PDBQT receptor file of N, H, CA, C and O in Angstrom, charges set to zero:
ATOM      1  N   MET A   1     -90.204-110.665-110.738  1.00  0.00    +0.000 N 
ATOM      2  CA  MET A   1     -90.501-110.698-112.156  1.00  0.00    +0.000 C 
ATOM      3  C   MET A   1     -91.653-111.653-112.429  1.00  0.00    +0.000 C 
ATOM      4  O   MET A   1     -92.559-111.336-113.199  1.00  0.00    +0.000 OA
ATOM      5  N   LEU A   2     -91.618-112.818-111.800  1.00  0.00    +0.000 N 
ATOM      6  H   LEU A   2     -90.882-113.076-111.175  1.00  0.00    +0.000 HD
ATOM      7  CA  LEU A   2     -92.696-113.781-112.036  1.00  0.00    +0.000 C 
ATOM      8  C   LEU A   2     -94.016-113.289-111.445  1.00  0.00    +0.000 C 
ATOM      9  O   LEU A   2     -95.087-113.581-111.976  1.00  0.00    +0.000 OA
ATOM     10  N   ASP A   3     -93.932-112.536-110.337  1.00  0.00    +0.000 N 
ATOM     11  H   ASP A   3     -93.062-112.298-109.906  1.00  0.00    +0.000 HD
ATOM     12  CA  ASP A   3     -95.143-111.975-109.761  1.00  0.00    +0.000 C 
ATOM     13  C   ASP A   3     -95.788-110.992-110.725  1.00  0.00    +0.000 C 
ATOM     14  O   ASP A   3     -97.012-110.937-110.838  1.00  0.00    +0.000 OA
ATOM     15  N   TYR A   4     -94.961-110.215-111.422  1.00  0.00    +0.000 N 
ATOM     16  H   TYR A   4     -93.966-110.260-111.331  1.00  0.00    +0.000 HD
ATOM     17  CA  TYR A   4     -95.500-109.236-112.368  1.00  0.00    +0.000 C 
ATOM     18  C   TYR A   4     -96.176-109.943-113.536  1.00  0.00    +0.000 C 
ATOM     19  O   TYR A   4     -97.254-109.536-113.971  1.00  0.00    +0.000 OA
ATOM     20  N   ARG A   5     -95.558-110.984-114.037  1.00  0.00    +0.000 N 
ATOM     21  H   ARG A   5     -94.683-111.315-113.684  1.00  0.00    +0.000 HD
ATOM     22  CA  ARG A   5     -96.160-111.717-115.165  1.00  0.00    +0.000 C 
ATOM     23  C   ARG A   5     -97.499-112.319-114.771  1.00  0.00    +0.000 C 
ATOM     24  O   ARG A   5     -98.468-112.243-115.525  1.00  0.00    +0.000 OA
ATOM     25  N   THR A   6     -97.548-112.912-113.600  1.00  0.00    +0.000 N 
ATOM     26  H   THR A   6     -96.760-112.975-112.987  1.00  0.00    +0.000 HD
ATOM     27  CA  THR A   6     -98.804-113.483-113.115  1.00  0.00    +0.000 C 
ATOM     28  C   THR A   6     -99.837-112.388-112.893  1.00  0.00    +0.000 C 
ATOM     29  O   THR A   6    -101.004-112.561-113.242  1.00  0.00    +0.000 OA
ATOM     30  N   GLY A   7     -99.427-111.274-112.322  1.00  0.00    +0.000 N 
ATOM     31  H   GLY A   7     -98.478-111.134-112.038  1.00  0.00    +0.000 HD
ATOM     32  CA  GLY A   7    -100.329-110.147-112.110  1.00  0.00    +0.000 C 
ATOM     33  C   GLY A   7    -100.857-109.595-113.417  1.00  0.00    +0.000 C 
ATOM     34  O   GLY A   7    -102.022-109.207-113.507  1.00  0.00    +0.000 OA
ATOM     35  N   LEU A   8    -100.001-109.558-114.441  1.00  0.00    +0.000 N 
ATOM     36  H   LEU A   8     -99.055-109.874-114.369  1.00  0.00    +0.000 HD
ATOM     37  CA  LEU A   8    -100.407-109.066-115.750  1.00  0.00    +0.000 C 
ATOM     38  C   LEU A   8    -101.477-109.970-116.365  1.00  0.00    +0.000 C 
ATOM     39  O   LEU A   8    -102.468-109.480-116.906  1.00  0.00    +0.000 OA
ATOM     40  N   ILE A   9    -101.282-111.262-116.285  1.00  0.00    +0.000 N 
ATOM     41  H   ILE A   9    -100.476-111.660-115.846  1.00  0.00    +0.000 HD
ATOM     42  CA  ILE A   9    -102.277-112.212-116.802  1.00  0.00    +0.000 C 
ATOM     43  C   ILE A   9    -103.602-112.049-116.063  1.00  0.00    +0.000 C 
ATOM     44  O   ILE A   9    -104.663-112.014-116.686  1.00  0.00    +0.000 OA
ATOM     45  N   CYS A  10    -103.541-111.950-114.743  1.00  0.00    +0.000 N 
ATOM     46  H   CYS A  10    -102.679-111.978-114.237  1.00  0.00    +0.000 HD
ATOM     47  CA  CYS A  10    -104.761-111.772-113.947  1.00  0.00    +0.000 C 
ATOM     48  C   CYS A  10    -105.457-110.461-114.287  1.00  0.00    +0.000 C 
ATOM     49  O   CYS A  10    -106.685-110.412-114.365  1.00  0.00    +0.000 OA
ATOM     50  N   ALA A  11    -104.684-109.401-114.488  1.00  0.00    +0.000 N 
ATOM     51  H   ALA A  11    -103.686-109.441-114.425  1.00  0.00    +0.000 HD
ATOM     52  CA  ALA A  11    -105.264-108.096-114.822  1.00  0.00    +0.000 C 
ATOM     53  C   ALA A  11    -105.950-108.137-116.175  1.00  0.00    +0.000 C 
ATOM     54  O   ALA A  11    -107.026-107.562-116.340  1.00  0.00    +0.000 OA
ATOM     55  N   VAL A  12    -105.343-108.808-117.148  1.00  0.00    +0.000 N 
ATOM     56  H   VAL A  12    -104.468-109.275-117.015  1.00  0.00    +0.000 HD
ATOM     57  CA  VAL A  12    -105.957-108.920-118.467  1.00  0.00    +0.000 C 
ATOM     58  C   VAL A  12    -107.282-109.672-118.375  1.00  0.00    +0.000 C 
ATOM     59  O   VAL A  12    -108.284-109.239-118.945  1.00  0.00    +0.000 OA
ATOM     60  N   ILE A  13    -107.287-110.785-117.667  1.00  0.00    +0.000 N 
ATOM     61  H   ILE A  13    -106.473-111.136-117.204  1.00  0.00    +0.000 HD
ATOM     62  CA  ILE A  13    -108.524-111.567-117.523  1.00  0.00    +0.000 C 
ATOM     63  C   ILE A  13    -109.590-110.759-116.797  1.00  0.00    +0.000 C 
ATOM     64  O   ILE A  13    -110.755-110.765-117.197  1.00  0.00    +0.000 OA
ATOM     65  N   ALA A  14    -109.199-110.066-115.734  1.00  0.00    +0.000 N 
ATOM     66  H   ALA A  14    -108.254-110.062-115.409  1.00  0.00    +0.000 HD
ATOM     67  CA  ALA A  14    -110.160-109.269-114.970  1.00  0.00    +0.000 C 
ATOM     68  C   ALA A  14    -110.696-108.105-115.802  1.00  0.00    +0.000 C 
ATOM     69  O   ALA A  14    -111.884-107.788-115.730  1.00  0.00    +0.000 OA
ATOM     70  N   ASN A  15    -109.838-107.473-116.585  1.00  0.00    +0.000 N 
ATOM     71  H   ASN A  15    -108.874-107.731-116.644  1.00  0.00    +0.000 HD
ATOM     72  CA  ASN A  15    -110.271-106.335-117.393  1.00  0.00    +0.000 C 
ATOM     73  C   ASN A  15    -111.181-106.752-118.544  1.00  0.00    +0.000 C 
ATOM     74  O   ASN A  15    -112.081-106.004-118.926  1.00  0.00    +0.000 OA
ATOM     75  N   VAL A  16    -110.952-107.936-119.094  1.00  0.00    +0.000 N 
ATOM     76  H   VAL A  16    -110.221-108.544-118.784  1.00  0.00    +0.000 HD
ATOM     77  CA  VAL A  16    -111.831-108.431-120.154  1.00  0.00    +0.000 C 
ATOM     78  C   VAL A  16    -113.241-108.661-119.604  1.00  0.00    +0.000 C 
ATOM     79  O   VAL A  16    -114.230-108.438-120.303  1.00  0.00    +0.000 OA
ATOM     80  N   ASN A  17    -113.326-109.102-118.365  1.00  0.00    +0.000 N 
ATOM     81  H   ASN A  17    -112.523-109.284-117.797  1.00  0.00    +0.000 HD
ATOM     82  CA  ASN A  17    -114.618-109.397-117.745  1.00  0.00    +0.000 C 
ATOM     83  C   ASN A  17    -115.147-108.263-116.878  1.00  0.00    +0.000 C 
ATOM     84  O   ASN A  17    -116.177-108.424-116.224  1.00  0.00    +0.000 OA
ATOM     85  N   ARG A  18    -114.469-107.124-116.858  1.00  0.00    +0.000 N 
ATOM     86  H   ARG A  18    -113.632-106.993-117.390  1.00  0.00    +0.000 HD
ATOM     87  CA  ARG A  18    -114.842-105.989-116.016  1.00  0.00    +0.000 C 
ATOM     88  C   ARG A  18    -116.060-105.273-116.591  1.00  0.00    +0.000 C 
ATOM     89  O   ARG A  18    -116.177-105.091-117.802  1.00  0.00    +0.000 OA
ATOM     90  N   ASN A  19    -116.951-104.877-115.710  1.00  0.00    +0.000 N 
ATOM     91  H   ASN A  19    -116.856-105.025-114.725  1.00  0.00    +0.000 HD
ATOM     92  CA  ASN A  19    -118.091-104.046-116.096  1.00  0.00    +0.000 C 
ATOM     93  C   ASN A  19    -117.661-102.584-115.944  1.00  0.00    +0.000 C 
ATOM     94  O   ASN A  19    -117.514-102.104-114.820  1.00  0.00    +0.000 OA
ATOM     95  N   PRO A  20    -117.458-101.869-117.058  1.00  0.00    +0.000 N 
ATOM     96  CA  PRO A  20    -116.958-100.497-116.959  1.00  0.00    +0.000 C 
ATOM     97  C   PRO A  20    -117.925 -99.537-116.272  1.00  0.00    +0.000 C 
ATOM     98  O   PRO A  20    -117.516 -98.461-115.835  1.00  0.00    +0.000 OA
ATOM     99  N   LYS A  21    -119.180 -99.903-116.173  1.00  0.00    +0.000 N 
ATOM    100  H   LYS A  21    -119.512-100.777-116.528  1.00  0.00    +0.000 HD
ATOM    101  CA  LYS A  21    -120.144 -99.040-115.481  1.00  0.00    +0.000 C 
ATOM    102  C   LYS A  21    -119.975 -99.143-113.968  1.00  0.00    +0.000 C 
ATOM    103  O   LYS A  21    -120.191 -98.169-113.247  1.00  0.00    +0.000 OA
ATOM    104  N   LYS A  22    -119.590-100.323-113.490  1.00  0.00    +0.000 N 
ATOM    105  H   LYS A  22    -119.415-101.114-114.076  1.00  0.00    +0.000 HD
ATOM    106  CA  LYS A  22    -119.401-100.523-112.049  1.00  0.00    +0.000 C 
ATOM    107  C   LYS A  22    -117.983-100.174-111.613  1.00  0.00    +0.000 C 
ATOM    108  O   LYS A  22    -117.783 -99.623-110.530  1.00  0.00    +0.000 OA
ATOM    109  N   ARG A  23    -117.021-100.486-112.433  1.00  0.00    +0.000 N 
ATOM    110  H   ARG A  23    -117.184-100.933-113.312  1.00  0.00    +0.000 HD
ATOM    111  CA  ARG A  23    -115.611-100.181-112.114  1.00  0.00    +0.000 C 
ATOM    112  C   ARG A  23    -115.035 -99.385-113.271  1.00  0.00    +0.000 C 
ATOM    113  O   ARG A  23    -114.758 -99.930-114.340  1.00  0.00    +0.000 OA
ATOM    114  N   HIS A  24    -114.862 -98.111-113.049  1.00  0.00    +0.000 N 
ATOM    115  H   HIS A  24    -115.087 -97.669-112.181  1.00  0.00    +0.000 HD
ATOM    116  CA  HIS A  24    -114.414 -97.218-114.113  1.00  0.00    +0.000 C 
ATOM    117  C   HIS A  24    -112.940 -97.406-114.452  1.00  0.00    +0.000 C 
ATOM    118  O   HIS A  24    -112.558 -97.355-115.621  1.00  0.00    +0.000 OA
ATOM    119  N   THR A  25    -112.118 -97.622-113.440  1.00  0.00    +0.000 N 
ATOM    120  H   THR A  25    -112.428 -97.663-112.491  1.00  0.00    +0.000 HD
ATOM    121  CA  THR A  25    -110.681 -97.762-113.682  1.00  0.00    +0.000 C 
ATOM    122  C   THR A  25    -110.324 -99.222-113.932  1.00  0.00    +0.000 C 
ATOM    123  O   THR A  25    -110.809-100.108-113.228  1.00  0.00    +0.000 OA
ATOM    124  N   PRO A  26    -109.488 -99.477-114.919  1.00  0.00    +0.000 N 
ATOM    125  CA  PRO A  26    -109.086-100.863-115.173  1.00  0.00    +0.000 C 
ATOM    126  C   PRO A  26    -108.159-101.394-114.081  1.00  0.00    +0.000 C 
ATOM    127  O   PRO A  26    -107.518-100.625-113.365  1.00  0.00    +0.000 OA
ATOM    128  N   PHE A  27    -108.100-102.695-113.970  1.00  0.00    +0.000 N 
ATOM    129  H   PHE A  27    -108.621-103.320-114.551  1.00  0.00    +0.000 HD
ATOM    130  CA  PHE A  27    -107.208-103.340-113.011  1.00  0.00    +0.000 C 
ATOM    131  C   PHE A  27    -105.766-103.185-113.482  1.00  0.00    +0.000 C 
ATOM    132  O   PHE A  27    -105.507-103.104-114.683  1.00  0.00    +0.000 OA
ATOM    133  N   LYS A  28    -104.837-103.145-112.542  1.00  0.00    +0.000 N 
ATOM    134  H   LYS A  28    -105.048-103.211-111.567  1.00  0.00    +0.000 HD
ATOM    135  CA  LYS A  28    -103.415-103.086-112.824  1.00  0.00    +0.000 C 
ATOM    136  C   LYS A  28    -102.780-104.400-112.359  1.00  0.00    +0.000 C 
ATOM    137  O   LYS A  28    -103.320-105.064-111.474  1.00  0.00    +0.000 OA
ATOM    138  N   PRO A  29    -101.661-104.776-112.935  1.00  0.00    +0.000 N 
ATOM    139  CA  PRO A  29    -100.983-105.997-112.463  1.00  0.00    +0.000 C 
ATOM    140  C   PRO A  29    -100.673-105.960-110.973  1.00  0.00    +0.000 C 
ATOM    141  O   PRO A  29    -100.704-106.997-110.310  1.00  0.00    +0.000 OA
ATOM    142  N   SER A  30    -100.374-104.783-110.440  1.00  0.00    +0.000 N 
ATOM    143  H   SER A  30    -100.349-103.941-110.979  1.00  0.00    +0.000 HD
ATOM    144  CA  SER A  30    -100.036-104.675-109.014  1.00  0.00    +0.000 C 
ATOM    145  C   SER A  30    -101.238-104.986-108.116  1.00  0.00    +0.000 C 
ATOM    146  O   SER A  30    -101.060-105.307-106.940  1.00  0.00    +0.000 OA
ATOM    147  N   ASP A  31    -102.448-104.895-108.651  1.00  0.00    +0.000 N 
ATOM    148  H   ASP A  31    -102.593-104.635-109.606  1.00  0.00    +0.000 HD
ATOM    149  CA  ASP A  31    -103.637-105.254-107.871  1.00  0.00    +0.000 C 
ATOM    150  C   ASP A  31    -103.663-106.740-107.531  1.00  0.00    +0.000 C 
ATOM    151  O   ASP A  31    -104.344-107.154-106.593  1.00  0.00    +0.000 OA
ATOM    152  N   PHE A  32    -102.929-107.531-108.285  1.00  0.00    +0.000 N 
ATOM    153  H   PHE A  32    -102.375-107.195-109.046  1.00  0.00    +0.000 HD
ATOM    154  CA  PHE A  32    -102.935-108.983-108.098  1.00  0.00    +0.000 C 
ATOM    155  C   PHE A  32    -101.606-109.526-107.592  1.00  0.00    +0.000 C 
ATOM    156  O   PHE A  32    -101.415-110.740-107.527  1.00  0.00    +0.000 OA
ATOM    157  N   MET A  33    -100.697-108.643-107.235  1.00  0.00    +0.000 N 
ATOM    158  H   MET A  33    -100.853-107.656-107.287  1.00  0.00    +0.000 HD
ATOM    159  CA  MET A  33     -99.399-109.068-106.738  1.00  0.00    +0.000 C 
ATOM    160  C   MET A  33     -99.379-109.013-105.223  1.00  0.00    +0.000 C 
ATOM    161  O   MET A  33     -99.948-108.093-104.635  1.00  0.00    +0.000 OA
ATOM    162  N   PRO A  34     -98.731-109.982-104.574  1.00  0.00    +0.000 N 
ATOM    163  CA  PRO A  34     -98.680-109.972-103.108  1.00  0.00    +0.000 C 
ATOM    164  C   PRO A  34     -97.867-108.797-102.591  1.00  0.00    +0.000 C 
ATOM    165  O   PRO A  34     -96.894-108.370-103.212  1.00  0.00    +0.000 OA
ATOM    166  N   LYS A  35     -98.277-108.294-101.464  1.00  0.00    +0.000 N 
ATOM    167  H   LYS A  35     -99.067-108.640-100.959  1.00  0.00    +0.000 HD
ATOM    168  CA  LYS A  35     -97.539-107.213-100.820  1.00  0.00    +0.000 C 
ATOM    169  C   LYS A  35     -96.375-107.823-100.061  1.00  0.00    +0.000 C 
ATOM    170  O   LYS A  35     -96.550-108.801 -99.334  1.00  0.00    +0.000 OA
ATOM    171  N   ARG A  36     -95.233-107.275-100.219  1.00  0.00    +0.000 N 
ATOM    172  H   ARG A  36     -95.091-106.480-100.809  1.00  0.00    +0.000 HD
ATOM    173  CA  ARG A  36     -94.033-107.806 -99.568  1.00  0.00    +0.000 C 
ATOM    174  C   ARG A  36     -93.663-106.919 -98.401  1.00  0.00    +0.000 C 
ATOM    175  O   ARG A  36     -92.798-106.050 -98.501  1.00  0.00    +0.000 OA
ATOM    176  N   GLU A  37     -94.334-107.158 -97.298  1.00  0.00    +0.000 N 
ATOM    177  H   GLU A  37     -95.037-107.865 -97.217  1.00  0.00    +0.000 HD
ATOM    178  CA  GLU A  37     -94.122-106.333 -96.112  1.00  0.00    +0.000 C 
ATOM    179  C   GLU A  37     -92.736-106.545 -95.523  1.00  0.00    +0.000 C 
ATOM    180  O   GLU A  37     -92.146-105.619 -94.965  1.00  0.00    +0.000 OA
ATOM    181  N   PHE A  38     -92.214-107.764 -95.645  1.00  0.00    +0.000 N 
ATOM    182  H   PHE A  38     -92.693-108.516 -96.098  1.00  0.00    +0.000 HD
ATOM    183  CA  PHE A  38     -90.927-108.041 -95.036  1.00  0.00    +0.000 C 
ATOM    184  C   PHE A  38     -89.804-107.257 -95.708  1.00  0.00    +0.000 C 
ATOM    185  O   PHE A  38     -88.790-106.985 -95.065  1.00  0.00    +0.000 OA
ATOM    186  N   GLU A  39     -89.948-106.888 -96.971  1.00  0.00    +0.000 N 
ATOM    187  H   GLU A  39     -90.771-107.110 -97.494  1.00  0.00    +0.000 HD
ATOM    188  CA  GLU A  39     -88.923-106.102 -97.644  1.00  0.00    +0.000 C 
ATOM    189  C   GLU A  39     -88.956-104.651 -97.195  1.00  0.00    +0.000 C 
ATOM    190  O   GLU A  39     -87.941-103.957 -97.248  1.00  0.00    +0.000 OA
ATOM    191  N   GLU A  40     -90.126-104.187 -96.752  1.00  0.00    +0.000 N 
ATOM    192  H   GLU A  40     -90.951-104.750 -96.709  1.00  0.00    +0.000 HD
ATOM    193  CA  GLU A  40     -90.271-102.800 -96.371  1.00  0.00    +0.000 C 
ATOM    194  C   GLU A  40     -89.989-102.560 -94.892  1.00  0.00    +0.000 C 
ATOM    195  O   GLU A  40     -89.935-101.412 -94.449  1.00  0.00    +0.000 OA
ATOM    196  N   SER A  41     -89.811-103.618 -94.136  1.00  0.00    +0.000 N 
ATOM    197  H   SER A  41     -89.854-104.551 -94.496  1.00  0.00    +0.000 HD
ATOM    198  CA  SER A  41     -89.595-103.448 -92.706  1.00  0.00    +0.000 C 
ATOM    199  C   SER A  41     -88.183-102.922 -92.442  1.00  0.00    +0.000 C 
ATOM    200  O   SER A  41     -87.282-103.076 -93.266  1.00  0.00    +0.000 OA
ATOM    201  N   LYS A  42     -88.015-102.305 -91.289  1.00  0.00    +0.000 N 
ATOM    202  H   LYS A  42     -88.748-102.179 -90.619  1.00  0.00    +0.000 HD
ATOM    203  CA  LYS A  42     -86.718-101.723 -90.965  1.00  0.00    +0.000 C 
ATOM    204  C   LYS A  42     -85.730-102.815 -90.547  1.00  0.00    +0.000 C 
ATOM    205  O   LYS A  42     -86.128-103.932 -90.218  1.00  0.00    +0.000 OA
ATOM    206  N   VAL A  43     -84.492-102.491 -90.564  1.00  0.00    +0.000 N 
ATOM    207  H   VAL A  43     -84.169-101.583 -90.831  1.00  0.00    +0.000 HD
ATOM    208  CA  VAL A  43     -83.431-103.417 -90.190  1.00  0.00    +0.000 C 
ATOM    209  C   VAL A  43     -83.487-103.648 -88.686  1.00  0.00    +0.000 C 
ATOM    210  O   VAL A  43     -83.676-102.713 -87.908  1.00  0.00    +0.000 OA
ATOM    211  N   GLN A  44     -83.319-104.915 -88.286  1.00  0.00    +0.000 N 
ATOM    212  H   GLN A  44     -83.165-105.675 -88.918  1.00  0.00    +0.000 HD
ATOM    213  CA  GLN A  44     -83.366-105.265 -86.870  1.00  0.00    +0.000 C 
ATOM    214  C   GLN A  44     -81.969-105.214 -86.268  1.00  0.00    +0.000 C 
ATOM    215  O   GLN A  44     -80.969-105.465 -86.940  1.00  0.00    +0.000 OA
ATOM    216  N   ASN A  45     -81.932-104.882 -84.981  1.00  0.00    +0.000 N 
ATOM    217  H   ASN A  45     -82.745-104.678 -84.435  1.00  0.00    +0.000 HD
ATOM    218  CA  ASN A  45     -80.654-104.956 -84.279  1.00  0.00    +0.000 C 
ATOM    219  C   ASN A  45     -80.502-106.373 -83.720  1.00  0.00    +0.000 C 
ATOM    220  O   ASN A  45     -81.470-107.134 -83.729  1.00  0.00    +0.000 OA
ATOM    221  N   PRO A  46     -79.323-106.744 -83.240  1.00  0.00    +0.000 N 
ATOM    222  CA  PRO A  46     -79.101-108.114 -82.757  1.00  0.00    +0.000 C 
ATOM    223  C   PRO A  46     -80.052-108.544 -81.635  1.00  0.00    +0.000 C 
ATOM    224  O   PRO A  46     -80.447-109.709 -81.580  1.00  0.00    +0.000 OA
ATOM    225  N   GLU A  47     -80.424-107.626 -80.744  1.00  0.00    +0.000 N 
ATOM    226  H   GLU A  47     -80.104-106.679 -80.788  1.00  0.00    +0.000 HD
ATOM    227  CA  GLU A  47     -81.335-107.978 -79.651  1.00  0.00    +0.000 C 
ATOM    228  C   GLU A  47     -82.721-108.345 -80.190  1.00  0.00    +0.000 C 
ATOM    229  O   GLU A  47     -83.347-109.291 -79.712  1.00  0.00    +0.000 OA
ATOM    230  N   GLN A  48     -83.192-107.595 -81.181  1.00  0.00    +0.000 N 
ATOM    231  H   GLN A  48     -82.684-106.826 -81.569  1.00  0.00    +0.000 HD
ATOM    232  CA  GLN A  48     -84.495-107.887 -81.783  1.00  0.00    +0.000 C 
ATOM    233  C   GLN A  48     -84.465-109.229 -82.512  1.00  0.00    +0.000 C 
ATOM    234  O   GLN A  48     -85.433-109.987 -82.466  1.00  0.00    +0.000 OA
ATOM    235  N   MET A  49     -83.364-109.514 -83.176  1.00  0.00    +0.000 N 
ATOM    236  H   MET A  49     -82.577-108.898 -83.213  1.00  0.00    +0.000 HD
ATOM    237  CA  MET A  49     -83.217-110.796 -83.866  1.00  0.00    +0.000 C 
ATOM    238  C   MET A  49     -83.253-111.960 -82.877  1.00  0.00    +0.000 C 
ATOM    239  O   MET A  49     -83.921-112.969 -83.105  1.00  0.00    +0.000 OA
ATOM    240  N   MET A  50     -82.520-111.797 -81.774  1.00  0.00    +0.000 N 
ATOM    241  H   MET A  50     -81.977-110.978 -81.589  1.00  0.00    +0.000 HD
ATOM    242  CA  MET A  50     -82.473-112.856 -80.769  1.00  0.00    +0.000 C 
ATOM    243  C   MET A  50     -83.849-113.084 -80.163  1.00  0.00    +0.000 C 
ATOM    244  O   MET A  50     -84.228-114.229 -79.917  1.00  0.00    +0.000 OA
ATOM    245  N   GLN A  51     -84.601-112.021 -79.917  1.00  0.00    +0.000 N 
ATOM    246  H   GLN A  51     -84.292-111.091 -80.117  1.00  0.00    +0.000 HD
ATOM    247  CA  GLN A  51     -85.939-112.153 -79.365  1.00  0.00    +0.000 C 
ATOM    248  C   GLN A  51     -86.842-112.941 -80.311  1.00  0.00    +0.000 C 
ATOM    249  O   GLN A  51     -87.605-113.795 -79.860  1.00  0.00    +0.000 OA
ATOM    250  N   LYS A  52     -86.768-112.670 -81.612  1.00  0.00    +0.000 N 
ATOM    251  H   LYS A  52     -86.148-111.976 -81.978  1.00  0.00    +0.000 HD
ATOM    252  CA  LYS A  52     -87.577-113.412 -82.589  1.00  0.00    +0.000 C 
ATOM    253  C   LYS A  52     -87.151-114.871 -82.658  1.00  0.00    +0.000 C 
ATOM    254  O   LYS A  52     -87.991-115.764 -82.774  1.00  0.00    +0.000 OA
ATOM    255  N   ILE A  53     -85.848-115.113 -82.586  1.00  0.00    +0.000 N 
ATOM    256  H   ILE A  53     -85.165-114.388 -82.492  1.00  0.00    +0.000 HD
ATOM    257  CA  ILE A  53     -85.352-116.491 -82.604  1.00  0.00    +0.000 C 
ATOM    258  C   ILE A  53     -85.877-117.261 -81.394  1.00  0.00    +0.000 C 
ATOM    259  O   ILE A  53     -86.284-118.417 -81.517  1.00  0.00    +0.000 OA
ATOM    260  N   LYS A  54     -85.866-116.622 -80.231  1.00  0.00    +0.000 N 
ATOM    261  H   LYS A  54     -85.536-115.684 -80.131  1.00  0.00    +0.000 HD
ATOM    262  CA  LYS A  54     -86.376-117.278 -79.026  1.00  0.00    +0.000 C 
ATOM    263  C   LYS A  54     -87.866-117.563 -79.135  1.00  0.00    +0.000 C 
ATOM    264  O   LYS A  54     -88.322-118.612 -78.681  1.00  0.00    +0.000 OA
ATOM    265  N   LEU A  55     -88.635-116.653 -79.725  1.00  0.00    +0.000 N 
ATOM    266  H   LEU A  55     -88.264-115.801 -80.094  1.00  0.00    +0.000 HD
ATOM    267  CA  LEU A  55     -90.077-116.878 -79.904  1.00  0.00    +0.000 C 
ATOM    268  C   LEU A  55     -90.339-118.049 -80.849  1.00  0.00    +0.000 C 
ATOM    269  O   LEU A  55     -91.199-118.888 -80.581  1.00  0.00    +0.000 OA
ATOM    270  N   ILE A  56     -89.599-118.102 -81.949  1.00  0.00    +0.000 N 
ATOM    271  H   ILE A  56     -88.900-117.420 -82.167  1.00  0.00    +0.000 HD
ATOM    272  CA  ILE A  56     -89.766-119.205 -82.898  1.00  0.00    +0.000 C 
ATOM    273  C   ILE A  56     -89.355-120.521 -82.251  1.00  0.00    +0.000 C 
ATOM    274  O   ILE A  56     -90.023-121.540 -82.421  1.00  0.00    +0.000 OA
ATOM    275  N   ASN A  57     -88.254-120.494 -81.510  1.00  0.00    +0.000 N 
ATOM    276  H   ASN A  57     -87.711-119.666 -81.371  1.00  0.00    +0.000 HD
ATOM    277  CA  ASN A  57     -87.775-121.689 -80.821  1.00  0.00    +0.000 C 
ATOM    278  C   ASN A  57     -88.824-122.199 -79.826  1.00  0.00    +0.000 C 
ATOM    279  O   ASN A  57     -89.088-123.400 -79.761  1.00  0.00    +0.000 OA
ATOM    280  N   ALA A  58     -89.420-121.285 -79.051  1.00  0.00    +0.000 N 
ATOM    281  H   ALA A  58     -89.206-120.310 -79.104  1.00  0.00    +0.000 HD
ATOM    282  CA  ALA A  58     -90.437-121.684 -78.077  1.00  0.00    +0.000 C 
ATOM    283  C   ALA A  58     -91.686-122.199 -78.774  1.00  0.00    +0.000 C 
ATOM    284  O   ALA A  58     -92.304-123.152 -78.301  1.00  0.00    +0.000 OA
ATOM    285  N   ALA A  59     -92.064-121.595 -79.874  1.00  0.00    +0.000 N 
ATOM    286  H   ALA A  59     -91.562-120.821 -80.259  1.00  0.00    +0.000 HD
ATOM    287  CA  ALA A  59     -93.259-122.031 -80.609  1.00  0.00    +0.000 C 
ATOM    288  C   ALA A  59     -93.087-123.431 -81.174  1.00  0.00    +0.000 C 
ATOM    289  O   ALA A  59     -94.065-124.161 -81.333  1.00  0.00    +0.000 OA
ATOM    290  N   MET A  60     -91.855-123.810 -81.477  1.00  0.00    +0.000 N 
ATOM    291  H   MET A  60     -91.060-123.217 -81.348  1.00  0.00    +0.000 HD
ATOM    292  CA  MET A  60     -91.589-125.134 -82.045  1.00  0.00    +0.000 C 
ATOM    293  C   MET A  60     -91.206-126.150 -80.982  1.00  0.00    +0.000 C 
ATOM    294  O   MET A  60     -90.809-127.272 -81.297  1.00  0.00    +0.000 OA
ATOM    295  N   GLY A  61     -91.327-125.754 -79.728  1.00  0.00    +0.000 N 
ATOM    296  H   GLY A  61     -91.650-124.843 -79.472  1.00  0.00    +0.000 HD
ATOM    297  CA  GLY A  61     -91.072-126.688 -78.631  1.00  0.00    +0.000 C 
ATOM    298  C   GLY A  61     -89.605-126.833 -78.274  1.00  0.00    +0.000 C 
ATOM    299  O   GLY A  61     -89.225-127.796 -77.608  1.00  0.00    +0.000 OA
ATOM    300  N   GLY A  62     -88.789-125.912 -78.697  1.00  0.00    +0.000 N 
ATOM    301  H   GLY A  62     -89.097-125.130 -79.238  1.00  0.00    +0.000 HD
ATOM    302  CA  GLY A  62     -87.373-125.976 -78.382  1.00  0.00    +0.000 C 
ATOM    303  C   GLY A  62     -87.050-125.505 -76.981  1.00  0.00    +0.000 C 
ATOM    304  O   GLY A  62     -87.875-124.869 -76.323  1.00  0.00    +0.000 OA
ATOM    305  N   LYS A  63     -85.855-125.816 -76.528  1.00  0.00    +0.000 N 
ATOM    306  H   LYS A  63     -85.185-126.332 -77.062  1.00  0.00    +0.000 HD
ATOM    307  CA  LYS A  63     -85.419-125.395 -75.205  1.00  0.00    +0.000 C 
ATOM    308  C   LYS A  63     -84.241-124.456 -75.356  1.00  0.00    +0.000 C 
ATOM    309  O   LYS A  63     -83.409-124.619 -76.249  1.00  0.00    +0.000 OA
ATOM    310  N   VAL A  64     -84.179-123.471 -74.474  1.00  0.00    +0.000 N 
ATOM    311  H   VAL A  64     -84.855-123.339 -73.749  1.00  0.00    +0.000 HD
ATOM    312  CA  VAL A  64     -83.080-122.502 -74.502  1.00  0.00    +0.000 C 
ATOM    313  C   VAL A  64     -81.941-123.040 -73.654  1.00  0.00    +0.000 C 
ATOM    314  O   VAL A  64     -82.132-123.383 -72.487  1.00  0.00    +0.000 OA
ATOM    315  N   GLN A  65     -80.759-123.111 -74.243  1.00  0.00    +0.000 N 
ATOM    316  H   GLN A  65     -80.604-122.832 -75.190  1.00  0.00    +0.000 HD
ATOM    317  CA  GLN A  65     -79.578-123.560 -73.515  1.00  0.00    +0.000 C 
ATOM    318  C   GLN A  65     -78.661-122.361 -73.352  1.00  0.00    +0.000 C 
ATOM    319  O   GLN A  65     -78.056-121.891 -74.315  1.00  0.00    +0.000 OA
ATOM    320  N   GLU A  66     -78.566-121.879 -72.143  1.00  0.00    +0.000 N 
ATOM    321  H   GLU A  66     -79.058-122.261 -71.360  1.00  0.00    +0.000 HD
ATOM    322  CA  GLU A  66     -77.693-120.749 -71.853  1.00  0.00    +0.000 C 
ATOM    323  C   GLU A  66     -76.271-121.262 -71.633  1.00  0.00    +0.000 C 
ATOM    324  O   GLU A  66     -76.084-122.334 -71.059  1.00  0.00    +0.000 OA
ATOM    325  N   ARG A  67     -75.298-120.529 -72.071  1.00  0.00    +0.000 N 
ATOM    326  H   ARG A  67     -75.450-119.658 -72.538  1.00  0.00    +0.000 HD
ATOM    327  CA  ARG A  67     -73.902-120.946 -71.903  1.00  0.00    +0.000 C 
ATOM    328  C   ARG A  67     -73.299-120.293 -70.712  1.00  0.00    +0.000 C 
ATOM    329  O   ARG A  67     -72.129-120.522 -70.408  1.00  0.00    +0.000 OA
TER     330      ARG A  67
């Protein structure tokens, strides 16, 4: 919701300053909203989750303790 409000404000400002000869279509609020790729990604299985956890752990200097 807050992204839409911010996008709407940005679209209004951009459209007020838009040159209609160069850009025929007005800006939309969605043009200024971040794309949420993580919401569109598919569901991970436990093995994929564990692999990502191990990568993050290694990137942060952690050690793997096997039981």
